[in-house]
C-alpha positions as CSV (number, residue, x, y, z in Angstrom):
1,M,112.6,33.7,80.9
2,H,113.1,32.8,84.5
3,S,110.5,30.0,84.5
4,L,112.2,28.5,81.4
5,G,115.3,28.1,83.5
6,L,117.4,30.5,81.4
7,R,120.1,32.2,83.5
8,C,120.0,36.0,83.8
9,N,123.2,37.9,83.2
10,E,124.7,41.4,84.0
11,F,122.6,42.9,81.2
12,T,119.2,41.4,82.2
13,F,119.3,42.4,85.9
14,P,119.8,46.2,85.3
15,S,116.9,46.3,82.8
16,V,114.4,44.5,85.1
17,L,115.6,46.5,88.2
18,K,115.1,49.7,86.3
19,A,111.5,48.6,85.5
20,C,111.0,48.0,89.3
21,S,112.4,51.5,90.0
22,I,110.0,53.1,87.5
23,E,106.9,51.2,88.9
24,K,108.1,51.5,92.5
25,E,107.9,47.7,92.8
26,L,110.0,47.3,96.0
27,F,108.7,43.8,96.8
28,L,109.6,42.4,93.3
29,G,112.9,44.4,93.4
30,K,113.9,42.7,96.7
31,Q,113.1,39.3,95.1
32,L,115.4,40.2,92.2
33,H,118.0,41.3,94.7
34,G,117.9,37.8,96.2
35,V,118.4,36.3,92.8
36,V,121.3,38.6,92.1
37,V,123.0,37.5,95.3
38,V,122.4,33.8,94.7
39,T,123.7,34.0,91.1
40,G,126.8,36.1,92.2
41,F,126.1,39.2,90.2
42,D,126.1,41.5,93.3
43,S,129.8,42.1,92.7
44,D,129.1,43.4,89.2
45,V,129.3,47.2,89.3
46,F,126.5,47.8,86.8
47,V,124.1,45.5,88.6
48,A,125.1,47.0,92.0
49,N,124.5,50.5,90.7
50,T,121.0,49.6,89.5
51,L,120.2,48.1,92.8
52,V,121.3,51.3,94.6
53,V,119.0,53.3,92.3
54,M,116.1,50.9,92.7
55,Y,116.1,51.1,96.5
56,A,116.5,54.9,96.5
57,K,113.7,55.4,94.0
58,C,111.5,53.2,96.2
59,G,112.3,55.4,99.2
60,E,114.6,53.0,101.0
61,F,117.6,55.3,101.3
62,V,119.2,53.5,104.2
63,D,119.3,50.2,102.2
64,S,120.5,52.1,99.1
65,R,123.4,53.7,101.0
66,M,124.4,50.3,102.5
67,L,124.5,48.7,99.1
68,F,126.5,51.7,97.8
69,E,129.1,51.3,100.6
70,E,129.4,47.6,99.7
71,I,130.4,48.2,96.1
72,P,134.1,47.3,96.0
73,E,135.1,49.5,93.1
74,R,132.8,52.4,92.8
75,N,132.9,54.3,89.5
76,V,131.3,57.6,88.5
77,V,128.0,55.9,87.6
78,S,127.9,54.5,91.2
79,W,128.2,58.0,92.7
80,N,125.8,59.5,90.2
81,A,123.2,56.9,90.9
82,L,123.0,57.8,94.6
83,F,123.3,61.5,94.6
84,S,120.9,61.9,91.7
85,C,118.3,60.1,93.7
86,Y,119.1,62.3,96.7
87,T,118.6,65.4,94.5
88,Q,115.3,64.2,93.0
89,N,114.0,63.5,96.6
90,D,115.1,67.0,97.9
91,F,117.9,65.6,100.0
92,F,120.2,68.4,98.7
93,S,122.6,68.6,101.6
94,E,123.2,64.8,101.5
95,A,123.8,65.1,97.7
96,M,126.4,67.8,98.2
97,C,128.2,65.7,100.9
98,M,128.2,62.7,98.5
99,F,129.7,64.9,95.7
100,R,132.5,66.1,98.0
101,D,133.2,62.5,99.0
102,M,133.4,61.5,95.4
103,I,135.9,64.3,94.6
104,G,137.9,63.3,97.7
105,S,138.0,59.7,96.6
106,G,139.7,60.8,93.3
107,V,136.7,59.9,91.0
108,R,136.4,62.4,88.2
109,P,132.8,63.8,87.8
110,D,131.2,63.7,84.4
111,E,128.6,66.1,82.9
112,Y,125.7,64.0,84.5
113,S,127.3,64.4,88.0
114,L,127.7,68.2,87.5
115,S,124.2,68.8,86.2
116,N,122.7,66.9,89.1
117,I,124.8,68.6,91.7
118,L,123.8,72.0,90.2
119,N,120.2,71.0,90.8
120,A,121.2,70.4,94.4
121,C,122.7,73.9,94.7
122,T,119.5,75.3,93.2
123,G,117.5,73.5,95.8
124,L,119.7,74.8,98.6
125,V,119.7,78.3,97.0
126,D,123.5,78.1,97.4
127,I,125.0,80.3,94.6
128,V,128.5,80.1,96.1
129,E,128.7,76.3,95.8
130,G,126.9,76.7,92.4
131,K,129.7,78.9,91.1
132,K,132.3,76.3,92.2
133,I,130.4,73.6,90.2
134,H,130.4,76.1,87.3
135,G,134.2,76.2,87.6
136,Y,134.3,72.4,87.4
137,L,132.2,72.5,84.2
138,V,134.6,74.9,82.6
139,K,137.7,73.1,83.9
140,L,136.6,69.6,82.8
141,G,135.3,70.8,79.4
142,Y,131.6,70.3,79.9
143,G,130.7,73.9,79.3
144,S,128.8,73.0,76.1
145,D,126.8,70.2,77.6
146,P,123.1,71.1,77.2
147,F,121.9,69.5,80.5
148,S,124.6,71.2,82.5
149,S,124.0,74.6,80.7
150,N,120.3,74.5,81.5
151,A,121.0,73.5,85.1
152,L,123.4,76.5,85.3
153,V,120.7,79.0,84.0
154,D,118.2,77.6,86.5
155,M,120.7,77.7,89.4
156,Y,121.7,81.3,88.8
157,A,118.1,82.4,88.3
158,K,116.8,80.7,91.5
159,G,120.0,81.6,93.4
160,G,119.3,85.3,93.0
161,D,121.6,86.4,90.2
162,L,119.5,87.0,87.1
163,K,122.4,88.8,85.3
164,D,124.6,85.6,85.5
165,A,121.6,83.5,84.5
166,I,121.2,85.6,81.3
167,T,124.9,85.3,80.6
168,A,124.8,81.5,81.0
169,F,121.7,81.4,78.8
170,E,123.4,83.5,76.1
171,G,126.4,81.1,76.2
172,I,124.1,78.2,75.0
173,V,124.6,77.9,71.2
174,V,121.2,76.4,70.4
175,P,118.8,76.9,73.4
176,D,116.2,74.2,73.6
177,I,112.7,74.4,75.2
178,V,114.2,73.7,78.7
179,S,116.7,76.6,78.3
180,W,114.0,79.0,77.4
181,N,111.7,77.8,80.2
182,A,114.5,78.3,82.7
183,I,115.3,81.9,81.7
184,I,111.7,82.9,81.3
185,A,110.8,81.5,84.7
186,G,113.9,83.2,86.2
187,C,112.8,86.6,84.8
188,V,109.3,86.1,86.4
189,L,110.9,85.1,89.7
190,H,112.9,88.3,89.7
191,E,109.8,90.4,88.8
192,C,111.3,91.4,85.4
193,Q,108.0,90.7,83.8
194,W,108.5,92.7,80.6
195,Q,111.9,90.9,80.1
196,A,110.1,87.6,80.5
197,I,107.6,88.5,77.8
198,D,110.4,89.7,75.5
199,M,112.1,86.3,76.0
200,L,108.9,84.6,75.1
201,N,108.8,86.6,71.8
202,Q,112.4,85.8,71.1
203,M,111.7,82.1,71.7
204,R,108.8,82.1,69.2
205,R,111.0,83.9,66.6
206,S,113.6,81.2,67.1
207,G,111.1,78.6,65.9
208,I,110.5,76.9,69.3
209,W,106.9,76.7,70.3
210,P,106.1,77.2,74.0
211,N,104.9,74.3,76.1
212,M,102.6,74.5,79.1
213,F,105.6,75.2,81.4
214,T,106.6,78.3,79.3
215,L,103.0,79.5,79.2
216,S,102.6,79.0,82.9
217,S,105.5,81.4,83.5
218,A,104.2,83.8,80.9
219,L,100.7,83.8,82.5
220,K,102.4,84.9,85.8
221,A,104.0,87.8,84.0
222,C,100.7,88.8,82.5
223,A,99.0,88.6,85.9
224,A,101.7,90.8,87.5
225,L,101.5,93.4,84.8
226,E,97.7,93.2,84.5
227,L,97.8,92.6,80.8
228,P,94.4,90.9,80.0
229,E,94.8,91.0,76.2
230,L,98.1,89.3,76.2
231,G,96.8,86.8,78.8
232,K,93.9,86.0,76.6
233,G,96.3,85.6,73.7
234,L,98.3,83.0,75.6
235,H,95.1,81.2,76.6
236,S,94.0,81.0,72.9
237,L,97.5,79.7,72.1
238,L,97.0,76.9,74.6
239,I,93.7,76.0,72.8
240,K,95.2,76.4,69.3
241,K,98.2,74.1,70.1
242,D,95.7,71.6,71.7
243,I,97.7,71.7,75.0
244,I,95.8,69.8,77.6
245,L,95.0,72.1,80.5
246,D,96.5,70.3,83.4
247,P,95.6,71.7,86.9
248,F,98.8,73.7,87.1
249,V,98.1,75.7,83.9
250,S,94.4,76.0,84.8
251,V,95.3,77.6,88.1
252,G,97.7,79.9,86.2
253,L,94.9,81.0,84.0
254,I,92.5,81.6,87.0
255,D,95.2,83.6,88.7
256,M,95.9,85.7,85.6
257,Y,92.2,86.5,85.0
258,C,91.6,87.4,88.6
259,K,94.6,89.7,88.7
260,C,93.3,91.4,85.6
261,N,90.0,91.9,87.3
262,L,88.2,89.4,85.0
263,T,86.7,87.2,87.7
264,K,83.9,86.0,85.4
265,D,86.5,84.5,82.9
266,A,88.4,83.0,85.9
267,R,85.3,81.4,87.2
268,L,84.6,79.9,83.7
269,I,88.0,78.2,83.8
270,Y,87.4,77.0,87.3
271,D,84.0,75.6,86.4
272,L,85.4,73.8,83.4
273,M,88.1,72.0,85.4
274,P,87.3,68.3,85.5
275,G,88.9,67.6,88.8
276,K,88.9,70.6,91.1
277,D,91.5,70.5,93.9
278,L,92.3,72.8,96.9
279,I,94.9,74.8,94.9
280,A,92.3,75.7,92.2
281,L,89.8,76.6,94.9
282,N,92.3,78.8,96.7
283,A,93.2,80.6,93.5
284,M,89.5,81.3,92.7
285,I,88.5,82.3,96.3
286,S,91.7,84.5,96.7
287,G,90.9,86.1,93.3
288,Y,87.4,87.0,94.4
289,S,88.7,88.4,97.7
290,Q,91.4,90.5,96.0
291,N,88.8,92.0,93.6
292,E,86.4,92.8,96.5
293,A,83.9,90.3,95.1
294,D,83.3,89.3,98.7
295,D,79.9,87.8,98.4
296,A,81.0,85.6,95.5
297,C,84.0,84.5,97.6
298,L,81.9,83.4,100.6
299,D,79.3,81.8,98.3
300,L,82.0,79.6,96.6
301,F,83.5,78.6,99.9
302,T,80.0,77.6,101.2
303,Q,79.4,75.5,98.0
304,T,82.7,73.7,98.1
305,F,82.8,73.2,101.9
306,T,80.2,70.4,101.5
307,Q,82.0,68.8,98.6
308,G,84.9,67.6,100.5
309,I,87.6,69.6,98.8
310,G,88.7,70.9,102.2
311,F,90.5,74.1,103.2
312,D,93.8,75.3,104.4
313,Q,95.5,78.4,105.8
314,T,95.2,80.2,102.4
315,T,91.5,79.5,102.2
316,L,90.8,80.9,105.7
317,L,92.9,84.0,105.0
318,A,90.9,84.8,101.9
319,I,87.5,84.2,103.6
320,L,88.5,86.4,106.6
321,N,89.6,89.2,104.2
322,S,86.2,89.1,102.5
323,A,84.3,88.9,105.8
324,A,86.2,92.0,106.8
325,G,85.3,93.7,103.5
326,L,81.6,93.0,104.2
327,Q,81.9,93.7,107.9
328,A,80.3,90.4,108.4
329,A,81.1,89.7,112.1
330,N,79.0,86.5,112.1
331,V,81.3,85.0,109.3
332,C,84.4,86.0,111.3
333,K,83.0,84.1,114.3
334,Q,82.2,81.0,112.1
335,V,85.7,81.0,110.6
336,H,87.1,81.5,114.1
337,G,85.2,78.3,115.2
338,L,86.4,76.4,112.1
339,S,90.0,77.4,112.9
340,V,89.7,76.1,116.4
341,K,88.1,72.9,115.3
342,S,90.6,72.2,112.5
343,G,93.7,73.3,114.5
344,F,94.6,76.3,112.4
345,L,94.3,78.7,115.4
346,C,97.9,77.8,116.2
347,D,98.9,79.4,112.8
348,T,100.2,82.9,113.3
349,F,98.9,84.1,109.9
350,V,95.3,82.9,110.7
351,I,95.5,84.5,114.2
352,N,96.7,87.9,112.7
353,S,94.0,87.7,110.1
354,L,91.3,87.0,112.7
355,V,92.5,90.1,114.7
356,D,92.4,92.2,111.6
357,S,88.9,90.9,110.5
358,Y,87.4,91.3,113.9
359,G,88.8,94.8,114.1
360,K,87.4,95.8,110.7
361,C,84.0,94.4,111.8
362,T,84.2,96.7,114.8
363,Q,84.4,93.7,117.2
364,L,87.3,95.1,119.2
365,D,86.8,92.9,122.3
366,D,87.0,89.8,120.1
367,A,90.1,91.2,118.3
368,A,91.8,92.0,121.6
369,R,91.0,88.6,123.1
370,I,92.5,86.7,120.1
371,F,95.6,89.0,120.3
372,Y,96.2,88.5,124.0
373,E,95.6,84.7,123.7
374,C,98.2,84.4,121.0
375,P,101.3,82.5,122.4
376,T,103.7,84.0,119.8
377,L,103.0,87.7,119.2
378,D,104.8,89.2,116.2
379,L,104.8,92.6,114.4
380,P,101.8,91.8,112.2
381,S,99.8,90.9,115.3
382,F,100.5,94.3,116.8
383,T,99.9,96.0,113.5
384,S,96.5,94.5,113.1
385,L,95.2,95.5,116.5
386,I,96.9,98.9,116.5
387,T,95.2,99.6,113.2
388,A,91.8,98.5,114.5
389,Y,92.1,100.7,117.5
390,A,93.1,103.7,115.4
391,L,90.3,103.2,112.9
392,L,87.7,102.9,115.6
393,G,88.7,106.0,117.5
394,Q,90.5,104.1,120.3
395,G,93.7,106.1,119.9
396,E,94.8,105.8,123.5
397,E,94.6,102.0,123.4
398,A,96.6,102.1,120.2
399,M,99.3,104.1,121.9
400,K,99.4,101.8,124.9
401,L,99.8,98.8,122.6
402,Y,102.7,100.5,120.9
403,L,104.4,100.9,124.2
404,K,104.0,97.1,124.7
405,L,105.5,96.5,121.3
406,Q,108.5,98.5,122.3
407,D,108.8,96.6,125.6
408,M,109.0,93.4,123.6
409,D,112.0,94.8,121.6
410,L,110.0,94.5,118.3
411,K,111.0,97.1,115.7
412,P,107.9,98.8,114.2
413,D,107.4,99.1,110.5
414,S,106.0,101.9,108.5
415,F,102.4,100.5,108.7
416,V,102.5,100.6,112.5
417,C,103.8,104.2,112.4
418,S,101.1,105.2,109.9
419,S,98.3,103.7,112.1
420,L,99.7,105.5,115.2
421,L,99.9,108.8,113.3
422,N,96.2,108.3,112.3
423,A,95.3,107.6,115.9
424,C,97.1,110.8,117.0
425,A,95.2,112.7,114.2
426,N,91.8,111.5,115.5
427,L,92.8,112.5,119.1
428,S,94.3,115.8,118.0
429,A,97.3,114.5,120.1
430,Y,99.9,116.9,118.7
431,E,102.7,116.1,121.2
432,Q,102.3,112.3,120.8
433,G,102.2,112.7,117.1
434,K,105.5,114.5,117.2
435,Q,107.0,111.6,119.2
436,I,105.8,109.1,116.5
437,H,107.3,111.5,113.9
438,A,110.6,111.1,115.8
439,H,110.3,107.3,115.6
440,V,109.6,107.6,111.8
441,L,112.9,109.5,111.5
442,K,114.7,107.0,113.8
443,F,113.7,103.9,111.9
444,G,114.2,105.5,108.5
445,F,110.6,105.6,107.2
446,M,110.7,109.1,105.9
447,S,111.0,107.8,102.3
448,D,107.9,105.6,102.9
449,V,104.9,107.2,101.1
450,F,102.3,105.8,103.6
451,A,104.2,107.2,106.6
452,G,104.7,110.5,104.8
453,N,101.0,110.8,103.9
454,S,100.0,110.0,107.5
455,L,102.4,112.7,108.8
456,V,100.7,115.3,106.6
457,N,97.3,114.1,107.8
458,M,98.3,114.0,111.5
459,Y,99.8,117.5,111.6
460,A,96.9,119.0,109.6
461,K,94.3,117.4,112.0
462,C,96.3,118.4,115.1
463,G,96.1,122.1,114.1
464,S,99.6,122.7,112.7
465,I,99.3,123.4,109.0
466,E,102.9,124.6,108.9
467,D,104.2,121.2,110.1
468,A,101.8,119.5,107.7
469,S,103.2,121.6,104.8
470,C,106.8,120.6,105.8
471,A,105.9,116.9,105.9
472,F,104.1,117.2,102.5
473,H,107.2,118.7,100.8
474,E,109.3,115.8,102.2
475,V,107.1,113.0,100.7
476,P,109.3,111.6,97.9
477,K,106.7,110.5,95.4
478,K,103.6,112.4,95.9
479,G,100.5,110.5,94.9
480,I,96.8,111.5,95.0
481,V,96.6,110.6,98.7
482,S,99.5,113.1,99.5
483,W,98.0,115.9,97.5
484,S,94.4,115.3,98.8
485,A,95.7,115.2,102.5
486,M,97.4,118.6,102.1
487,I,94.6,120.2,100.1
488,G,92.1,119.0,102.6
489,G,94.2,120.2,105.5
490,L,94.5,123.7,104.0
491,A,90.8,123.8,103.4
492,Q,90.0,122.8,107.0
493,H,92.3,125.5,108.3
494,G,90.6,128.2,106.3
495,H,93.4,128.7,103.7
496,A,91.1,128.4,100.7
497,K,93.3,130.2,98.2
498,Q,96.4,128.2,99.1
499,A,94.3,125.0,98.8
500,L,93.1,125.9,95.3
501,H,96.6,127.0,94.3
502,L,97.9,123.6,95.4
503,F,95.1,121.9,93.5
504,G,96.4,123.7,90.4
505,E,100.0,122.5,91.1
506,M,98.7,119.0,91.4
507,L,97.1,119.1,88.0
508,K,100.4,120.6,86.6
509,D,102.2,117.6,88.1
510,D,99.9,115.3,86.0
511,V,98.2,113.8,89.0
512,S,94.5,113.3,88.4
513,P,92.1,114.1,91.3
514,N,89.8,111.6,92.9
515,H,86.4,112.2,94.4
516,I,88.0,113.0,97.8
517,T,90.3,115.7,96.3
518,L,87.3,117.4,94.7
519,V,85.3,117.3,98.0
520,S,88.3,119.1,99.6
521,V,88.3,121.7,96.8
522,L,84.6,122.4,97.2
523,Y,85.0,122.5,101.0
524,A,87.8,125.1,100.5
525,C,85.5,127.2,98.3
526,N,82.6,126.7,100.8
527,H,84.5,128.1,103.9
528,A,85.9,131.0,101.9
529,G,82.6,131.9,100.3
530,L,84.0,131.4,96.8
531,V,80.7,130.6,95.1
532,A,81.8,131.1,91.4
533,E,84.9,128.9,91.9
534,A,82.9,126.2,93.5
535,K,80.3,126.2,90.7
536,K,83.0,126.0,88.1
537,Y,84.6,122.9,89.7
538,F,81.3,121.2,90.5
539,E,79.9,121.7,87.0
540,T,83.1,120.6,85.1
541,M,84.2,117.7,87.3
542,K,82.5,115.1,85.1
543,D,84.0,116.5,81.8
544,S,87.4,117.5,83.1
545,F,88.1,114.6,85.5
546,R,85.6,111.9,84.6
547,I,84.2,111.9,88.1
548,E,80.5,111.7,88.6
549,P,79.3,114.0,91.5
550,T,78.4,111.9,94.6
551,Q,76.2,112.8,97.6
552,E,79.3,114.4,99.2
553,H,79.9,116.7,96.3
554,Y,76.2,117.8,96.2
555,A,76.2,118.4,99.9
556,C,79.3,120.6,99.6
557,M,77.8,122.6,96.7
558,I,74.4,123.0,98.5
559,D,76.3,124.2,101.5
560,V,78.2,126.7,99.4
561,L,75.0,128.1,97.9
562,G,73.2,128.0,101.2
563,R,75.9,129.8,103.2
564,A,76.1,132.5,100.5
565,G,72.3,133.2,100.9
566,K,71.4,131.5,97.6
567,L,68.8,129.3,99.2
568,D,66.6,129.1,96.1
569,D,69.5,127.9,94.0
570,A,70.4,125.3,96.8
571,I,66.8,124.0,96.8
572,E,66.8,123.8,93.0
573,L,70.0,121.8,93.0
574,V,68.5,119.4,95.6
575,N,65.5,118.9,93.3
576,K,67.8,118.2,90.3
577,M,69.9,115.6,92.0
578,P,70.0,112.3,90.0
579,F,69.4,110.3,93.2
580,E,67.6,110.7,96.5
581,A,69.3,113.2,98.7
582,N,70.9,111.7,101.9
583,A,71.2,113.2,105.4
584,S,74.4,115.1,104.5
585,V,72.6,117.0,101.8
586,W,69.6,117.9,104.0
587,G,71.9,118.7,106.8
588,A,73.7,121.3,104.6
589,L,70.4,122.8,103.7
590,L,69.3,122.9,107.4
591,G,72.6,124.6,108.3
592,A,72.1,127.2,105.7
593,A,68.5,127.9,106.9
594,R,69.9,128.4,110.4
595,I,72.5,131.0,109.2
596,H,69.9,132.9,107.3
597,K,67.0,132.4,109.7
598,N,64.8,130.8,107.1
599,V,62.1,129.0,109.0
600,E,60.3,127.4,106.0
601,V,63.4,125.9,104.4
602,G,64.7,124.8,107.9
603,K,61.4,123.1,108.7
604,H,61.4,121.2,105.4
605,A,65.0,120.1,105.7
606,A,64.4,119.0,109.3
607,E,61.4,116.9,108.4
608,M,63.4,115.1,105.8
609,L,66.2,114.5,108.3
610,F,63.7,113.2,110.9
611,S,62.7,110.4,108.4
612,L,66.3,109.6,107.6
613,E,67.9,109.9,111.0
614,P,65.2,110.0,113.6
615,E,67.7,109.2,116.4
616,K,69.9,112.2,115.8
617,S,69.5,115.0,118.3
618,G,71.3,117.6,116.2
619,T,68.4,118.1,113.8
620,H,66.1,119.0,116.7
621,V,68.6,121.4,118.2
622,L,69.2,123.2,114.9
623,L,65.5,123.5,114.2
624,A,65.0,125.0,117.7
625,N,67.8,127.4,117.1
626,I,66.1,128.6,113.9
627,Y,62.8,129.1,115.8
628,A,64.6,131.0,118.6
629,S,66.5,133.2,116.1
630,V,63.1,134.7,114.9
631,G,61.5,134.7,118.3
632,L,59.2,131.7,117.8
633,W,59.6,130.6,121.4
634,G,56.4,128.5,121.4
635,D,57.8,126.4,118.6
636,V,61.1,126.1,120.5
637,A,59.1,124.7,123.4
638,K,57.4,122.2,121.1
639,V,60.7,120.9,119.8
640,R,62.1,120.6,123.4
641,R,58.9,118.8,124.5
642,F,59.0,116.5,121.5
643,M,62.6,115.6,122.3
644,K,61.7,114.9,125.9
645,N,58.7,112.8,125.1
646,S,60.5,110.9,122.3
647,R,63.5,110.4,124.6
648,V,65.8,112.0,122.0
649,K,68.9,113.0,124.0
650,K,71.0,116.0,122.9
651,E,74.5,114.8,122.3
652,P,76.7,116.4,125.0
653,G,79.4,118.8,124.0
654,M,82.8,117.4,124.8
655,S,86.3,119.0,124.4
656,W,89.8,117.4,124.6
657,I,93.2,119.0,125.3
658,E,96.6,117.2,125.3
659,V,99.1,118.2,127.9
660,K,102.4,116.3,128.4
661,D,101.3,113.0,126.7
662,S,98.0,112.9,128.5
663,I,94.5,113.7,127.1
664,Y,92.1,115.6,129.3
665,T,88.4,115.6,128.6
666,F,85.8,118.2,129.6
667,I,82.0,118.5,129.4
668,V,79.8,121.5,130.1
669,G,79.9,122.5,133.7
670,D,82.5,119.7,134.4
671,R,83.9,119.7,138.0
672,S,85.5,116.2,137.9
673,H,89.0,117.5,137.1
674,P,91.4,117.7,140.1
675,R,92.1,121.3,139.3
676,S,88.5,122.4,138.9
677,D,88.8,125.2,141.4
678,D,91.8,126.7,139.5
679,I,89.9,126.3,136.1
680,Y,86.8,128.1,137.3
681,A,88.9,130.8,138.9
682,K,90.7,131.3,135.6
683,L,87.3,131.5,133.8
684,E,86.1,134.1,136.4
685,E,89.3,136.1,135.8
686,L,88.9,135.9,132.0
687,G,85.3,136.9,132.2
688,Q,86.1,140.1,134.0
689,L,88.8,141.0,131.6
690,M,86.6,140.2,128.6
691,A,83.8,142.4,130.0
692,K,86.2,145.3,130.3
693,A,87.2,144.7,126.7
694,G,83.5,144.9,125.5
695,Y,82.4,141.2,125.5
696,V,78.7,140.6,126.0
697,P,77.5,137.0,126.5
698,M,75.2,135.9,123.6
699,V,72.4,134.6,125.8
700,H,69.9,134.4,122.9
701,I,71.6,131.3,121.6
702,D,70.9,129.4,124.8
703,L,67.6,127.6,124.7
704,H,67.2,126.8,128.4
705,D,64.1,128.2,130.0
706,V,66.0,130.1,132.8
707,E,66.9,133.6,133.8
708,R,69.5,135.7,131.9
709,R,72.1,135.4,134.6
710,Q,71.8,131.6,134.7
711,K,72.2,131.6,130.9
712,E,75.3,133.6,131.2
713,I,76.7,131.1,133.7
714,L,75.8,128.1,131.4
715,L,77.5,129.7,128.4
716,S,80.7,130.5,130.4
717,Y,81.1,126.8,131.4
718,H,81.0,125.3,127.9
719,S,83.4,122.4,127.5
720,E,85.8,124.3,125.1
721,K,86.1,127.2,127.6
722,L,87.0,124.8,130.4
723,A,89.6,123.1,128.2
724,V,91.1,126.5,127.1
725,A,91.2,127.7,130.8
726,F,93.0,124.5,131.8
727,G,95.5,124.9,128.9
728,L,96.3,128.5,130.0
729,I,97.0,127.2,133.5
730,V,99.3,124.3,132.7
731,T,101.1,125.3,129.5
732,P,104.1,127.7,129.3
733,P,103.3,131.4,128.5
734,G,103.1,132.0,124.7
735,A,102.5,128.3,123.8
736,P,99.6,127.7,121.5
737,I,96.4,126.1,123.1
738,R,95.1,123.2,121.0
739,V,91.5,121.9,121.7
740,K,89.3,119.5,119.9
741,K,85.5,119.6,120.2
742,N,83.0,116.9,119.1
743,L,80.3,119.5,118.0
744,R,80.2,122.8,116.1
745,I,81.7,125.6,118.2
746,C,78.9,127.9,119.4
747,L,78.7,131.6,118.5
748,D,79.3,132.7,122.0
749,C,82.5,130.6,122.5
750,H,83.7,131.8,119.1
751,T,83.2,135.4,120.1
752,A,84.8,134.8,123.5
753,F,87.9,133.2,122.1
754,K,88.6,136.3,119.9
755,F,88.7,138.3,123.1
756,I,90.7,135.7,125.1
757,C,93.4,135.2,122.5
758,K,94.1,139.0,122.5
759,I,94.0,139.3,126.3
760,V,96.4,136.4,127.0
761,S,98.5,137.0,123.8
762,R,98.2,133.4,122.8
763,E,97.1,131.5,119.7
764,I,94.0,129.3,120.5
765,I,93.3,126.5,118.0
766,I,89.9,124.9,118.1
767,R,89.1,121.9,116.0
768,D,85.3,121.4,115.9
769,I,83.3,119.0,113.9
770,N,83.5,121.2,110.7
771,R,86.9,122.9,110.6
772,F,89.8,124.5,112.4
773,H,89.5,127.9,114.1
774,H,92.8,129.7,114.6
775,F,92.2,132.6,117.1
776,K,95.0,135.1,117.1
777,D,95.2,138.9,117.8
778,G,91.5,139.2,118.2
779,S,90.3,137.5,115.0
780,C,89.6,134.0,113.7
781,S,91.0,132.3,110.6
782,C,87.5,131.4,109.5
783,G,86.6,135.1,109.1
784,D,83.5,134.4,111.1
785,Y,82.3,132.2,108.2
786,W,81.7,128.6,109.5
């Protein structure tokens, strides 16, 4: 037309300029602009409006705004042209300013203006301004405009008010597909998943078929609710309606299948995608990681790494989570290197995940180095390292880090408090545990289930079953972890009947036990000698609770039978096990043989343990004790000679006591403590008082080849006796003495403490490797059965 010499008019230019806008042809658009100026049509408001849109759609907002300002008589279309472009390009604040200027200039907005500006309010998540625009809609009579109505539903939903979004939706006389999509997406956004599915059903009943945007939201609802059958139904609907699976919907399907624990189906979708991008890869890798398919997660990343798809923060977080699950320290180091190389080590999420993964891979030095090199430490950083310290028995380091957190004026969350409580539990740090309890109260975490469960566990492991019981009754929604912690605590403290009663209460509360609960139940029966009850629970656990007995359950049951003197039954049960017995099973049998002085059974169990755990000294010691108990001193000498020649070192007995926020450690014959003279003087004093009360040292349990008097001295300086003596010196009269020991308490110490507790009128609480011993008024809570 132009080459023919025909003159363009005010109708031609807008059409061609619109084509330039759609195709983003800025160069041609500028040429047309020149023609417009030469021909004098730049003063025409319709042509000028189209020029404003063309420049804006091509990203030239400065030129677009200049042209807008030059329009002599701007109408509502002029204003709409510019702020609709602002909204579409996410310049929401600029669009709002333009709208206010339009109102100030006296130009009356139309329905197109209002629907556009509602989209700007949605983008800004500004429900207050959105309500003002809603007022304009009603005032100006545009309440029935479908575009504005849909924009209102979307604005209220994304602005945080689902109730008003539903009200706006219900005001639409005939909702279209956009209306339904807006309200369904809003329900999913507000985690009202069942309501979203109900809306989808209403939509189908109204005769409107869902499109891929509807189904994408519905798939999110299925993923959140873990409804695989409904998800599969939606997938089949996509196939039935011949809806092309664009990458967005494919990723939705992958996410849904992964969250329904159907990773094979998710992988099928992923493999069938024609053009895989990073979003799809992240969905698949994250799905594997969340479902603990850690090997598959790492394999997929290894495959795609060479294909050029790339990776981002989300990819690295998933890989690190799987590396932690596999305890693959080498993978952590590789991802660490990759993070440094790609610049992601400045990302706080990646840093925190590295700390967490190194911690779970027992690489505490690496975890601490990453933590202390981080320029911007936040609460998750502290949580990751504190949790790692607590899990790996570095309770003192966890407590020090908590003090640093407080110095930085960071408020702890319930996860930090839970980790600290677990650290106190492992240390048997009762006083420090009470301080963390005070912080739990101070920061309002008593309603948090994790903090509540950790309190129960901490008090139980610190020797105060009364405090544990109080904490248990304050847990608002008791789950299986709460019940198991309390049942296990009662069992460890020798309150077998209360433990079994609580187990019955749990079943009445419709809480099904897990394998840990049943281990605690069998443990309670074991330490109370309740053989019939233990057999009942063990033999019915599969039928009653659908739990297959594991090595732990067999070990407990064999220990029950063995301690009760039913060694033949215990051996028969070992032979009937559906899998090879592990060290805990043979250890239980060896312990039973020691109690009943059965050399033959003890020797067989020890031989099995030598092959499974050749480095463990405890097996040699127990076997030597069995030989010594029946006077086979030649065999005792052989065992000791073998240990010496094989360089098997007996694990030293160690005991801990907490006094005024400090933990004091003692070993046998320890004289490193500043108050050693006082401690040994106290032991001498107690020894004389015990002798008068009838105590006789049990020298036969000491295997050293020395004179009787020397054996008596060695027994009197055991680590737990040193700790108790120190506790008697530094704690107020009448206060309980709480001591933790890393090994089983010996028979002589157990007997001595029954005398001491009566002499000093104190409760002495010893937590050894097996259970708690509460010594009070001359007797022990275990009833001498441990």
